[in-house]
C-alpha positions as CSV (number, residue, x, y, z in Angstrom):
1,M,208.2,156.3,64.1
2,Q,207.0,159.8,63.1
3,F,204.2,161.8,64.7
4,N,201.7,160.9,62.1
5,D,202.5,157.1,62.4
6,R,202.1,157.2,66.2
7,F,198.9,159.4,65.8
8,R,197.3,156.9,63.4
9,Q,198.4,154.0,65.7
10,L,196.6,155.7,68.7
11,M,193.4,156.1,66.7
12,D,193.6,152.4,65.6
13,D,194.2,151.3,69.2
14,H,191.2,153.4,70.4
15,Q,189.1,152.5,67.5
16,I,188.1,156.0,66.8
17,T,187.1,157.3,63.4
18,R,188.6,160.5,61.8
19,K,185.1,162.1,62.0
20,E,184.7,161.3,65.7
21,L,188.3,162.5,66.5
22,A,188.0,165.7,64.6
23,E,184.9,166.5,66.5
24,Q,186.4,165.6,69.9
25,L,189.4,167.8,69.1
26,N,187.3,170.5,67.6
27,I,189.2,170.7,64.4
28,A,188.3,170.4,60.8
29,Y,188.3,166.9,59.3
30,S,190.7,168.1,56.6
31,T,193.1,169.4,59.3
32,L,193.1,166.0,60.9
33,G,193.7,164.4,57.6
34,N,196.8,166.7,57.1
35,Y,198.2,165.5,60.4
36,L,197.6,161.9,59.5
37,N,199.2,162.2,56.2
38,G,202.1,164.0,57.5
39,D,201.4,167.1,55.4
40,R,201.2,169.2,58.6
41,E,202.1,168.9,62.3
42,P,199.9,170.3,65.1
43,D,201.1,173.3,67.2
44,I,202.0,172.8,70.8
45,D,198.5,173.5,72.0
46,M,197.0,170.9,69.7
47,L,199.8,168.4,70.7
48,I,198.8,168.8,74.3
49,K,195.1,168.3,73.4
50,I,195.9,165.2,71.5
51,A,198.1,163.9,74.2
52,D,195.5,164.5,76.9
53,F,192.8,162.8,74.7
54,F,194.8,159.7,74.4
55,S,196.4,159.8,77.8
56,V,200.0,159.9,76.4
57,S,202.8,162.3,76.8
58,V,203.8,164.9,74.1
59,D,207.1,163.2,74.2
60,Y,205.6,160.0,73.1
61,L,203.7,161.7,70.3
62,L,206.9,163.4,69.1
63,G,209.0,160.2,69.4
64,H,211.3,161.6,72.0
65,H,213.1,159.0,74.0
66,T,215.3,159.0,77.0
67,D,216.7,156.3,79.1
68,E,213.7,156.7,81.5
69,T,211.2,156.4,78.8
70,I,209.4,153.1,78.0
71,S,209.4,151.5,74.5
72,D,206.7,151.9,71.9
73,E,205.6,148.4,72.5
74,E,205.2,149.0,76.3
75,T,203.3,152.2,75.7
76,R,201.0,150.5,73.3
77,L,200.2,147.8,75.8
78,L,199.6,150.3,78.5
79,H,197.1,152.1,76.2
80,L,195.4,148.8,75.5
81,F,195.4,148.0,79.3
82,R,193.7,151.3,80.1
83,Q,190.8,150.5,77.7
84,L,190.0,147.3,79.5
85,T,187.2,146.9,82.1
86,P,188.4,146.4,85.7
87,E,187.5,142.7,85.5
88,H,189.6,142.3,82.4
89,R,192.5,144.2,83.9
90,Q,192.4,141.8,86.8
91,L,192.3,138.8,84.6
92,L,195.2,140.1,82.5
93,T,197.3,140.8,85.6
94,E,196.7,137.2,86.8
95,I,197.6,135.8,83.4
96,T,200.9,137.8,83.2
97,N,201.7,136.8,86.8
98,V,201.5,133.1,85.8
99,M,203.4,133.8,82.6
100,G,206.2,135.5,84.6
101,K,206.5,132.6,87.1
102,Q,206.8,130.2,84.2
103,N,209.6,132.3,82.7
104,T,211.6,132.0,85.9
105,K,211.5,128.2,86.0
């Protein structure tokens, strides 16, 4: 998965519009469009700003994997989990504990 695909997925996961994100990142709407279309890639300062905004690593944005990194699916689940209310986090944790116990039977 390339940067623009990950970037687009993060926007979808966070349900943020292009206009809102361009304002949050303090960049032109057209610049954001270039990033999303793969016509341009952000410089290191903007990569850090994007990573901080979405609470991901620059490595994740760039698709850099090592043996210690988690998969794209795990990262996506973590992002979704972080968006939940504390009550929903607790409920999801309880559900996954039950599911984990069922898998060991």
